Every structure is written in structure tokens, then in C-alpha cells.
MARDO-867855 format. One line per field, with one value per residue: x negated, y, z negated of N, C-alpha, C in turn; residue in one letter; chain. Coordinates in nm, 3 decimals, padded with zeros to 5 digits, m for minus. Layout:
N
n_px <- (X	...) .
n_py <- (Y	...) .
n_pz <- (Z	...) .
ca_px <- (X	...) .
ca_py <- (Y	...) .
ca_pz <- (Z	...) .
c_px <- (X	...) .
c_py <- (Y	...) .
c_pz <- (Z	...) .
res <- (a	...) .
chain <- (A	...) .
This chain:
266
n_px <- (03.824	03.587	03.247	03.072	02.787	02.614	02.658	02.604	02.327	02.237	02.334	02.188	01.918	01.945	02.016	01.768	01.574	01.699	01.668	01.397	01.397	01.545	01.367	01.195	01.343	01.407	01.155	01.027	00.817	00.593	00.571	00.388	00.376	00.406	00.387	00.595	00.710	00.859	01.024	01.088	01.035	00.833	00.832	00.644	00.809	01.005	00.852	00.795	01.059	01.123	00.945	01.025	01.286	01.217	01.060	01.235	01.463	01.331	01.262	01.502	01.636	01.481	01.281	01.450	01.467	01.359	01.444	01.324	01.299	01.056	00.857	00.939	00.997	01.026	00.962	01.128	01.134	01.375	01.566	01.818	01.921	01.899	01.784	01.876	01.762	01.758	01.560	01.595	01.807	01.851	01.649	01.547	01.744	01.666	01.418	01.478	01.615	01.874	02.160	02.257	02.188	02.099	02.050	02.057	02.174	02.203	02.318	02.264	02.396	02.324	02.323	02.559	02.692	02.745	02.748	02.735	02.562	02.589	02.429	02.420	02.205	02.175	02.449	02.534	02.716	02.841	02.891	03.041	03.060	03.183	03.208	03.527	03.613	03.686	03.630	03.459	03.451	03.221	03.246	03.511	03.725	03.937	03.871	04.004	04.042	04.129	04.465	04.540	04.718	04.704	04.475	04.439	04.487	04.254	03.959	03.645	03.330	02.979	02.649	02.389	02.179	01.840	01.545	01.320	01.466	01.677	01.909	02.065	02.222	02.431	02.544	02.636	02.843	03.019	03.068	03.196	03.449	03.545	03.571	03.792	03.985	04.023	04.087	03.860	03.488	03.228	02.889	02.685	02.415	02.343	02.388	02.463	02.598	02.798	02.934	03.010	03.188	03.388	03.500	03.588	03.801	03.749	03.635	03.793	03.704	03.389	03.128	02.828	02.511	02.206	02.113	01.956	01.950	01.919	02.034	02.299	02.392	02.478	02.698	02.876	02.984	03.128	03.314	03.478	03.564	03.705	03.949	03.906	03.761	03.479	03.272	03.055	02.995	03.129	03.326	03.266	03.113	02.837	02.646	02.387	02.218	02.266	02.260	02.473	02.772	03.114	03.345	03.650	03.998	04.215	04.409	04.318	04.067	04.144	04.194	03.970	03.744	03.779	03.796	03.533	03.390	03.460	03.382	03.102	03.027	03.103) .
n_py <- (02.387	02.580	02.499	02.449	02.646	02.450	02.215	02.325	02.359	02.100	01.983	02.127	02.050	01.784	01.788	01.910	01.715	01.507	01.611	01.550	01.257	01.202	01.274	01.077	00.842	00.586	00.584	00.372	00.198	00.342	00.423	00.437	00.152	00.004	m00.272	m00.318	m00.514	m00.858	m00.848	m00.580	m00.267	00.012	00.325	00.573	00.763	00.747	00.861	01.107	01.217	01.205	01.369	01.619	01.654	01.648	01.887	02.083	02.070	02.102	02.380	02.504	02.436	02.491	02.312	02.078	01.730	01.437	01.125	00.895	00.690	00.623	00.788	00.743	00.810	01.153	01.368	01.664	02.011	02.084	01.908	01.823	01.781	01.585	01.489	01.204	01.011	00.868	00.855	00.737	00.518	00.200	00.102	m00.118	m00.129	00.131	00.074	m00.113	00.035	00.064	00.256	00.304	00.431	00.623	00.939	00.977	01.162	01.212	01.383	01.401	01.531	01.585	01.301	01.220	01.150	01.402	01.520	01.445	01.363	01.204	01.145	01.067	01.100	01.043	00.996	01.230	01.247	01.362	01.332	01.471	01.527	01.664	01.658	01.680	01.832	01.708	01.491	01.508	01.502	01.583	01.852	01.937	01.761	01.617	01.332	01.010	00.711	00.391	00.256	00.007	m00.266	m00.550	m00.796	m00.975	m00.822	m00.681	m00.521	m00.602	m00.480	m00.560	m00.651	m00.848	m01.067	m01.081	m01.248	m01.293	m01.169	m01.198	m01.435	m01.567	m01.811	m01.741	m01.531	m01.669	m01.828	m01.620	m01.510	m01.715	m01.730	m01.465	m01.484	m01.651	m01.490	m01.248	m01.018	m00.966	m00.949	m00.731	m00.612	m00.349	m00.288	m00.074	00.052	00.311	00.403	00.213	00.288	00.552	00.506	00.354	00.571	00.719	00.567	00.358	00.118	m00.129	m00.224	m00.274	m00.462	m00.550	m00.680	m00.635	m00.364	m00.038	00.260	00.470	00.388	00.399	00.620	00.881	00.788	00.670	00.892	00.999	00.803	00.804	01.079	01.054	00.947	00.678	00.372	00.287	00.056	m00.163	m00.508	m00.623	m00.465	m00.246	00.080	00.053	00.053	00.138	00.002	m00.264	m00.320	m00.402	m00.356	m00.281	m00.109	00.038	00.072	00.132	m00.074	m00.300	m00.319	m00.421	m00.674	m00.778	m00.790	m01.006	m01.218	m01.212	m01.256	m01.520	m01.664	m01.618	m01.762	m02.012) .
n_pz <- (02.142	01.971	01.929	01.634	01.486	01.385	01.534	01.779	01.776	01.746	01.980	02.172	02.128	02.176	02.463	02.555	02.499	02.648	02.912	02.953	02.921	03.153	03.356	03.335	03.379	03.607	03.714	03.600	03.642	03.638	03.377	03.060	02.876	02.571	02.344	02.073	01.936	01.965	02.265	02.218	02.319	02.335	02.480	02.659	02.716	02.519	02.283	02.365	02.385	02.112	01.998	02.103	01.989	01.720	01.703	01.802	01.624	01.392	01.400	01.424	01.193	00.934	00.712	00.660	00.605	00.787	00.932	01.145	01.429	01.534	01.386	01.139	00.809	00.703	00.460	00.371	00.267	00.191	00.006	00.045	00.272	00.572	00.892	01.097	01.341	01.664	01.934	02.171	02.226	02.324	02.465	02.612	02.834	02.960	03.045	03.244	03.436	03.385	03.338	03.069	02.790	02.495	02.324	01.989	01.722	01.378	01.079	00.738	00.434	00.116	00.074	00.225	00.531	00.773	01.033	01.376	01.696	02.013	02.301	02.640	02.878	03.142	03.244	03.173	02.939	02.644	02.302	02.023	01.675	01.368	01.015	00.892	01.112	01.352	01.647	01.963	02.321	02.561	02.475	02.508	02.520	02.271	02.076	02.005	01.824	01.967	01.964	01.945	01.788	01.775	01.757	01.959	02.190	02.221	02.342	02.253	02.149	02.085	01.960	02.088	01.938	02.027	02.153	01.890	01.709	01.401	01.272	01.469	01.469	01.314	01.466	01.675	01.568	01.495	01.739	01.862	01.718	01.785	02.060	02.074	01.969	02.091	02.359	02.505	02.535	02.499	02.582	02.564	02.506	02.361	02.039	01.973	02.190	02.182	01.946	02.004	02.219	02.081	01.940	02.144	02.222	02.428	02.375	02.159	01.911	01.735	01.632	01.466	01.365	01.152	01.231	01.227	01.027	01.206	01.447	01.386	01.256	01.367	01.533	01.343	01.218	01.441	01.483	01.250	01.248	01.468	01.384	01.313	01.154	00.987	00.854	00.649	00.699	00.498	00.446	00.289	00.228	00.297	00.527	00.581	00.412	00.433	00.723	00.874	01.053	01.107	01.330	01.410	01.437	01.165	01.138	01.300	01.159	00.908	00.980	01.096	00.921	00.730	00.920	01.031	00.815	00.718	00.949	00.942	00.707	00.754) .
ca_px <- (03.772	03.443	03.158	02.985	02.649	02.521	02.677	02.535	02.190	02.208	02.356	02.071	01.822	01.975	02.004	01.638	01.526	01.757	01.599	01.266	01.428	01.592	01.250	01.118	01.430	01.392	01.027	00.989	00.698	00.483	00.549	00.297	00.466	00.336	00.483	00.606	00.741	00.912	01.132	01.096	00.943	00.821	00.778	00.593	00.936	01.064	00.776	00.817	01.200	01.132	00.862	01.104	01.400	01.161	01.022	01.359	01.538	01.246	01.260	01.646	01.665	01.349	01.294	01.520	01.385	01.386	01.435	01.311	01.264	00.907	00.788	00.963	01.056	00.952	01.027	01.136	01.138	01.512	01.587	01.969	01.952	01.811	01.831	01.868	01.740	01.687	01.545	01.607	01.875	01.890	01.513	01.535	01.823	01.596	01.315	01.522	01.680	02.015	02.196	02.328	02.108	02.155	01.997	02.142	02.132	02.305	02.291	02.309	02.388	02.350	02.347	02.676	02.687	02.830	02.756	02.665	02.587	02.531	02.423	02.378	02.165	02.182	02.580	02.577	02.816	02.795	02.993	02.989	03.155	03.144	03.295	03.645	03.646	03.712	03.521	03.492	03.374	03.179	03.296	03.638	03.831	03.946	03.857	04.092	04.007	04.224	04.566	04.606	04.721	04.691	04.336	04.440	04.486	04.141	03.822	03.545	03.172	02.890	02.524	02.372	02.041	01.757	01.419	01.255	01.563	01.722	02.058	02.122	02.320	02.537	02.608	02.713	02.977	03.120	03.099	03.308	03.586	03.602	03.628	03.918	04.094	04.033	04.100	03.740	03.388	03.137	02.761	02.610	02.269	02.311	02.483	02.518	02.707	02.925	03.023	03.074	03.294	03.499	03.554	03.660	03.906	03.715	03.635	03.887	03.640	03.256	03.067	02.688	02.405	02.055	02.085	01.871	02.019	01.919	02.127	02.442	02.424	02.577	02.821	02.971	03.060	03.206	03.436	03.554	03.634	03.811	04.060	03.878	03.715	03.338	03.224	02.961	03.057	03.211	03.428	03.221	03.033	02.686	02.589	02.227	02.147	02.305	02.234	02.581	02.871	03.246	03.398	03.767	04.102	04.254	04.495	04.221	03.956	04.179	04.195	03.827	03.655	03.801	03.742	03.399	03.330	03.482	03.289	02.962	03.009	03.152) .
ca_py <- (02.435	02.628	02.426	02.533	02.662	02.336	02.137	02.382	02.338	01.944	01.949	02.202	01.960	01.663	01.826	01.916	01.569	01.449	01.640	01.469	01.116	01.202	01.277	00.951	00.738	00.559	00.572	00.291	00.127	00.439	00.450	00.359	00.082	m00.067	m00.365	m00.306	m00.650	m00.934	m00.794	m00.446	m00.201	00.141	00.378	00.721	00.853	00.748	00.935	01.236	01.259	01.213	01.471	01.738	01.652	01.698	02.028	02.160	02.078	02.178	02.529	02.541	02.417	02.477	02.241	01.963	01.606	01.333	00.985	00.879	00.550	00.618	00.856	00.702	00.920	01.269	01.449	01.815	02.095	02.103	01.774	01.788	01.752	01.468	01.426	01.064	01.020	00.770	00.933	00.657	00.403	00.128	00.114	m00.207	m00.077	00.223	00.013	m00.168	00.130	00.053	00.387	00.288	00.462	00.753	01.000	00.985	01.261	01.241	01.473	01.385	01.641	01.522	01.162	01.200	01.191	01.519	01.558	01.356	01.379	01.094	01.201	00.976	01.213	01.009	01.018	01.362	01.233	01.410	01.313	01.542	01.529	01.732	01.625	01.768	01.915	01.617	01.438	01.555	01.446	01.696	01.987	01.980	01.647	01.567	01.195	00.934	00.567	00.322	00.236	m00.134	m00.334	m00.687	m00.827	m01.051	m00.720	m00.591	m00.546	m00.583	m00.471	m00.610	m00.642	m00.990	m01.079	m01.127	m01.319	m01.228	m01.121	m01.310	m01.468	m01.640	m01.911	m01.664	m01.475	m01.768	m01.851	m01.503	m01.500	m01.823	m01.681	m01.365	m01.535	m01.713	m01.417	m01.120	m01.013	m00.970	m00.897	m00.645	m00.576	m00.240	m00.269	00.052	00.065	00.453	00.408	00.141	00.364	00.673	00.456	00.327	00.704	00.754	00.448	00.273	m00.006	m00.131	m00.265	m00.306	m00.529	m00.591	m00.711	m00.599	m00.235	00.053	00.388	00.573	00.328	00.409	00.757	00.968	00.697	00.659	01.026	01.005	00.705	00.855	01.207	01.007	00.876	00.528	00.325	00.244	m00.007	m00.272	m00.618	m00.673	m00.362	m00.139	00.193	00.025	00.008	00.139	m00.082	m00.404	m00.319	m00.449	m00.249	m00.286	00.011	00.015	00.144	00.081	m00.200	m00.390	m00.337	m00.529	m00.813	m00.819	m00.796	m01.161	m01.316	m01.221	m01.310	m01.649	m01.728	m01.624	m01.843	m02.157) .
ca_pz <- (01.995	01.977	01.847	01.523	01.494	01.361	01.642	01.914	01.750	01.780	02.130	02.245	02.096	02.241	02.606	02.593	02.498	02.771	03.034	02.949	02.944	03.295	03.447	03.344	03.406	03.755	03.738	03.484	03.669	03.606	03.220	02.974	02.785	02.457	02.274	01.928	01.876	02.069	02.339	02.162	02.397	02.320	02.601	02.634	02.729	02.377	02.210	02.412	02.365	01.969	01.978	02.142	01.887	01.587	01.721	01.817	01.495	01.282	01.423	01.397	01.051	00.851	00.584	00.664	00.630	00.896	00.931	01.283	01.465	01.559	01.291	01.006	00.696	00.685	00.367	00.400	00.145	00.164	m00.019	00.035	00.424	00.643	01.009	01.120	01.475	01.752	02.065	02.279	02.177	02.453	02.542	02.733	02.935	03.018	03.120	03.361	03.504	03.354	03.276	02.933	02.668	02.450	02.214	01.863	01.610	01.277	00.975	00.598	00.335	m00.015	00.108	00.293	00.687	00.801	01.176	01.466	01.835	02.085	02.442	02.754	02.962	03.293	03.296	03.121	02.848	02.502	02.201	01.900	01.568	01.241	00.911	00.878	01.225	01.446	01.739	02.097	02.438	02.656	02.429	02.551	02.490	02.144	02.075	01.901	01.838	02.038	01.878	01.943	01.654	01.781	01.800	02.092	02.296	02.199	02.395	02.148	02.174	01.996	01.994	02.076	01.883	02.134	02.089	01.775	01.612	01.308	01.262	01.596	01.438	01.263	01.571	01.760	01.494	01.496	01.880	01.886	01.670	01.849	02.174	02.064	01.916	02.147	02.518	02.596	02.448	02.590	02.527	02.630	02.475	02.289	01.940	01.978	02.288	02.147	01.853	02.076	02.308	01.993	01.901	02.263	02.265	02.548	02.307	02.040	01.806	01.757	01.508	01.468	01.231	01.173	01.278	01.133	01.000	01.315	01.532	01.340	01.177	01.449	01.571	01.216	01.202	01.549	01.479	01.125	01.295	01.563	01.300	01.293	01.027	01.005	00.713	00.668	00.736	00.383	00.428	00.204	00.282	00.280	00.627	00.603	00.317	00.489	00.856	00.948	01.075	01.196	01.359	01.466	01.374	01.030	01.147	01.343	01.058	00.800	01.036	01.143	00.793	00.682	01.024	01.048	00.682	00.747	01.059	00.905	00.602	00.797) .
c_px <- (03.625	03.358	03.086	02.859	02.566	02.529	02.600	02.379	02.152	02.218	02.238	01.950	01.823	01.957	01.858	01.561	01.575	01.698	01.466	01.288	01.460	01.480	01.184	01.209	01.427	01.274	00.957	00.853	00.585	00.470	00.444	00.378	00.374	00.427	00.486	00.636	00.806	01.023	01.163	01.000	00.953	00.769	00.727	00.714	01.001	00.977	00.800	00.952	01.182	01.052	00.946	01.223	01.344	01.111	01.147	01.443	01.469	01.254	01.396	01.683	01.549	01.365	01.357	01.421	01.434	01.378	01.440	01.256	01.121	00.827	00.811	01.020	00.968	01.017	01.021	01.140	01.279	01.559	01.744	02.000	01.837	01.879	01.787	01.863	01.683	01.676	01.582	01.674	01.917	01.766	01.500	01.621	01.735	01.490	01.354	01.619	01.839	02.070	02.268	02.214	02.138	02.036	02.095	02.091	02.237	02.237	02.348	02.309	02.432	02.374	02.467	02.658	02.784	02.844	02.686	02.689	02.512	02.555	02.357	02.348	02.175	02.342	02.628	02.696	02.778	02.921	02.943	03.099	03.096	03.247	03.404	03.689	03.678	03.597	03.555	03.400	03.352	03.245	03.425	03.758	03.832	03.953	03.947	04.060	04.148	04.338	04.624	04.618	04.696	04.540	04.337	04.448	04.359	04.030	03.726	03.392	03.102	02.749	02.461	02.214	01.948	01.637	01.359	01.332	01.629	01.857	02.125	02.239	02.455	02.623	02.684	02.827	03.071	03.156	03.219	03.446	03.631	03.656	03.768	04.027	04.104	04.061	03.977	03.621	03.284	02.992	02.684	02.465	02.232	02.408	02.540	02.603	02.826	03.005	03.087	03.201	03.412	03.559	03.642	03.785	03.879	03.713	03.733	03.809	03.484	03.215	02.915	02.599	02.266	02.025	02.013	01.977	02.041	02.008	02.274	02.486	02.528	02.706	02.912	03.050	03.177	03.336	03.521	03.629	03.729	03.922	04.027	03.825	03.583	03.293	03.111	03.044	03.137	03.323	03.403	03.138	02.891	02.615	02.426	02.162	02.153	02.262	02.350	02.690	02.991	03.306	03.528	03.871	04.143	04.310	04.395	04.106	04.004	04.173	04.043	03.736	03.671	03.752	03.603	03.328	03.342	03.399	03.146	02.932	03.036	03.024) .
c_py <- (02.456	02.537	02.517	02.552	02.548	02.233	02.185	02.360	02.185	01.915	02.017	02.100	01.829	01.674	01.847	01.792	01.494	01.484	01.559	01.317	01.107	01.196	01.146	00.820	00.710	00.553	00.476	00.214	00.208	00.461	00.375	00.286	m00.005	m00.151	m00.358	m00.424	m00.727	m00.874	m00.654	m00.345	m00.054	00.216	00.520	00.798	00.868	00.839	01.080	01.297	01.296	01.348	01.621	01.744	01.688	01.839	02.127	02.181	02.131	02.335	02.581	02.541	02.379	02.406	02.114	01.843	01.524	01.209	00.925	00.737	00.542	00.671	00.798	00.815	01.039	01.356	01.595	01.897	02.098	01.949	01.727	01.747	01.668	01.448	01.289	01.047	00.894	00.841	00.868	00.518	00.332	00.123	00.009	m00.183	00.049	00.184	m00.064	m00.085	00.108	00.180	00.395	00.310	00.593	00.807	01.023	01.065	01.260	01.318	01.430	01.506	01.579	01.380	01.115	01.245	01.292	01.555	01.446	01.389	01.251	01.152	01.097	01.081	01.172	01.040	01.145	01.356	01.274	01.394	01.378	01.533	01.580	01.689	01.732	01.844	01.830	01.576	01.483	01.504	01.562	01.837	02.012	01.878	01.589	01.402	01.125	00.790	00.504	00.287	00.095	m00.203	m00.474	m00.720	m00.894	m00.959	m00.642	m00.616	m00.499	m00.569	m00.511	m00.620	m00.793	m01.000	m01.150	m01.207	m01.240	m01.157	m01.228	m01.328	m01.505	m01.724	m01.837	m01.589	m01.566	m01.815	m01.744	m01.473	m01.590	m01.772	m01.565	m01.390	m01.592	m01.624	m01.275	m01.128	m00.998	m00.914	m00.841	m00.625	m00.468	m00.243	m00.155	00.059	00.216	00.466	00.339	00.219	00.488	00.620	00.401	00.443	00.743	00.672	00.373	00.132	m00.012	m00.143	m00.293	m00.364	m00.566	m00.607	m00.652	m00.472	m00.159	00.176	00.471	00.524	00.370	00.540	00.841	00.892	00.681	00.789	01.045	00.930	00.766	00.984	01.170	00.927	00.717	00.501	00.261	00.184	m00.100	m00.400	m00.692	m00.568	m00.246	m00.046	00.163	m00.017	00.023	00.037	m00.236	m00.435	m00.364	m00.342	m00.314	m00.152	m00.019	00.091	00.070	m00.059	m00.309	m00.422	m00.443	m00.648	m00.875	m00.866	m00.955	m01.242	m01.337	m01.280	m01.469	m01.718	m01.724	m01.729	m02.000	m02.240) .
c_pz <- (02.013	01.880	01.748	01.545	01.466	01.496	01.773	01.890	01.786	01.923	02.208	02.236	02.186	02.411	02.647	02.604	02.622	02.895	03.059	02.990	03.094	03.386	03.448	03.387	03.568	03.798	03.626	03.517	03.639	03.465	03.158	02.884	02.698	02.396	02.138	01.857	01.989	02.129	02.292	02.213	02.338	02.420	02.575	02.642	02.587	02.296	02.243	02.382	02.188	01.943	02.003	02.044	01.758	01.599	01.717	01.685	01.375	01.289	01.406	01.263	00.972	00.732	00.563	00.676	00.753	00.870	01.079	01.322	01.480	01.454	01.159	00.927	00.688	00.594	00.395	00.267	00.106	00.149	m00.005	00.186	00.488	00.779	01.036	01.270	01.554	01.886	02.175	02.243	02.310	02.532	02.644	02.840	03.029	03.087	03.230	03.443	03.505	03.283	03.155	02.823	02.624	02.343	02.100	01.763	01.501	01.175	00.841	00.528	00.208	m00.014	00.184	00.450	00.717	00.947	01.260	01.621	01.911	02.229	02.537	02.851	03.110	03.336	03.234	03.025	02.707	02.424	02.088	01.788	01.436	01.138	00.883	00.997	01.361	01.533	01.885	02.196	02.539	02.612	02.446	02.497	02.360	02.147	01.966	01.926	01.907	01.928	01.870	01.814	01.660	01.821	01.939	02.218	02.305	02.277	02.281	02.203	02.052	02.049	01.985	02.035	01.981	02.062	02.000	01.681	01.526	01.338	01.393	01.576	01.386	01.352	01.652	01.691	01.512	01.653	01.912	01.851	01.736	01.990	02.180	02.024	01.989	02.297	02.590	02.509	02.548	02.518	02.623	02.622	02.396	02.180	01.930	02.075	02.247	02.056	01.910	02.152	02.206	01.955	02.032	02.311	02.391	02.488	02.197	01.910	01.836	01.622	01.535	01.365	01.279	01.252	01.174	01.125	01.136	01.418	01.515	01.291	01.253	01.487	01.451	01.199	01.325	01.528	01.356	01.164	01.397	01.513	01.280	01.155	01.056	00.864	00.756	00.688	00.623	00.361	00.346	00.291	00.249	00.400	00.648	00.520	00.372	00.631	00.941	00.950	01.153	01.203	01.459	01.425	01.248	01.044	01.185	01.238	00.953	00.847	01.069	01.024	00.763	00.799	01.034	00.919	00.691	00.832	01.008	00.808	00.628	00.817) .
res <- (m	a	a	s	p	l	i	n	v	m	v	a	a	a	r	k	a	g	r	s	l	n	r	d	f	g	e	v	e	n	l	q	v	s	i	k	g	p	a	n	f	v	t	a	a	d	h	r	a	e	d	i	l	y	n	e	l	s	k	a	r	e	g	y	g	f	l	m	e	e	r	g	e	i	e	g	k	d	k	s	h	r	w	i	i	d	p	l	d	g	t	t	n	f	l	h	s	i	p	l	f	a	i	s	i	g	l	e	r	e	g	e	l	v	a	g	v	v	y	n	p	v	l	d	e	i	y	t	a	e	k	g	k	g	a	f	y	n	d	r	r	r	l	r	v	a	g	r	r	d	l	s	d	c	v	v	a	t	g	i	p	h	r	g	r	p	q	h	e	v	f	r	k	e	l	r	v	m	m	e	n	t	a	g	i	r	r	t	g	s	a	a	i	d	l	a	w	i	a	a	g	r	f	d	a	f	w	e	r	n	l	k	a	w	d	m	a	a	g	i	v	l	v	r	e	a	s	g	v	a	s	d	l	n	g	a	d	d	m	f	a	t	g	g	i	i	a	t	n	s	q	i	h	r	r	l	v	p	i	l	k	d	a	a	s	s) .
chain <- (A	A	A	A	A	A	A	A	A	A	A	A	A	A	A	A	A	A	A	A	A	A	A	A	A	A	A	A	A	A	A	A	A	A	A	A	A	A	A	A	A	A	A	A	A	A	A	A	A	A	A	A	A	A	A	A	A	A	A	A	A	A	A	A	A	A	A	A	A	A	A	A	A	A	A	A	A	A	A	A	A	A	A	A	A	A	A	A	A	A	A	A	A	A	A	A	A	A	A	A	A	A	A	A	A	A	A	A	A	A	A	A	A	A	A	A	A	A	A	A	A	A	A	A	A	A	A	A	A	A	A	A	A	A	A	A	A	A	A	A	A	A	A	A	A	A	A	A	A	A	A	A	A	A	A	A	A	A	A	A	A	A	A	A	A	A	A	A	A	A	A	A	A	A	A	A	A	A	A	A	A	A	A	A	A	A	A	A	A	A	A	A	A	A	A	A	A	A	A	A	A	A	A	A	A	A	A	A	A	A	A	A	A	A	A	A	A	A	A	A	A	A	A	A	A	A	A	A	A	A	A	A	A	A	A	A	A	A	A	A	A	A	A	A	A	A	A	A	A	A	A	A	A	A	A	A	A	A	A	A	A	A	A	A	A	A) .
């Protein structure tokens, strides 16, 4: 299926920013690293990639607003559209030369997520989705979430709260119950990749707390367009406000919501 002009614009921006990240990847020792918070590093590569995305998307869609990890909110003349961008999701992986990080570009129209691109430039894996048009891997393979119905058969991804992040005890409760009910648990270090891999059927389910809109926006579109379900931890469509997300197929979603609720409140 031929990509739309919108997806072509997003992919072109992601690939250009990806070339910049690739030049810096593997030369971590030479990067200028500043500390934004405990165990949360911002690199010169991160800023360069964000600059590229901002410039490319501003030229392609003049007037659209932005919500970006480093620059924050930038209001545009066009109040109905907003790009939601993480230029480097998986910064810690990047700093340690682990090739699991991604550029994440989501687009809101009238407050509704309508398109998403997640790109891992090292592996050259690009995941694209547009509302009502499906989700695709590397522009050719249609994506579908995994169809497993029993949680005991599922490999489930999550994010582990590191030093300086809240709710360690809540996570330990959730992890315990998930260990008892699933076939395995994985942690990639990039929520954008986790969600893309849910859309691709590599993981069966994903849950995490304390995420930001730019971590999730593109991935939510991918999961939904791959016939999956993405909600907050209460089963509602309030991920940006709550910072929590569950992504999976509809059968596993019905099971996960009460399990994680009970675990967190125990």
C-alpha cells in the first residue's frame, strides 16, 4: 500500500534525524552529556535530532504546533494540529551503545491521535500508522497484534522505574502478579519500541506508569491500527493525563486491567 503524503513527510523527517543519531551512536564517549535529573541524561545527539525534526516538520506542515521532550510546548498558528515528538526514546540505551532506541513522531488533529511513526535508525526498522489506514513495518508488511488469548502464554513488556522515579513499591506489586501469570517479562528501555513491537506481534502486552505524551503518542496509533487496544491503567482513554498505559489485544486487555488494578491497590 502506497504511503500517504502525511506519512511520507513524517518518515522523511525521521530518517533525516536518524542519520544524525547514527553518526553519534557508537561514539558515546565523545558526546557532550548533561544531567537533566537522576539517571536521566540528555545528549548533544538528542538535541540535534530534535532540531532536525522541528525544522523538517515545520517546513512540511507550516503552522502546526509541537509538543517536544526538550523544547516543550510550541504553539502553532494552526490550532487543530500538533506534532508530539520524542527525538531519542531510549537515551540510556543510546549512551551505553545498546541499539534499542527510537525516534517517535505522533500527530494530533483536533485532540485526536491520527498518525504515528516510530523509527529505530540503527536497525533501520520503521513502523508507520495512520488512522483508518492500518499499520505497517518498513512500508511493506501490514502489522497485526498477537492473537494469544491466555495470559499464561504471553510475553509481556514493561518499563522498570529507575533511581529517581516514583512508585517503586507499586511496580514491585505489579511485577509479582505478572511473573505469576505470564510466560515471560521483557524490558527494552524504550516505550516507543515496546509499543511498536506490540503492533508487530513481537510482544503480547505492554504496561507502564509515569510516561509522557511523547513516549506514547506514535505507539498508540500503531497499536490501534494493528487491531490492538491501548488504554490507561484504568481501561480509559486518558493516557496523557495519567501517564499510564496498557497495550495488547482486546482479550488480554480485559484480563490485564483488573489484574494490575488489584495488584496496585493491594
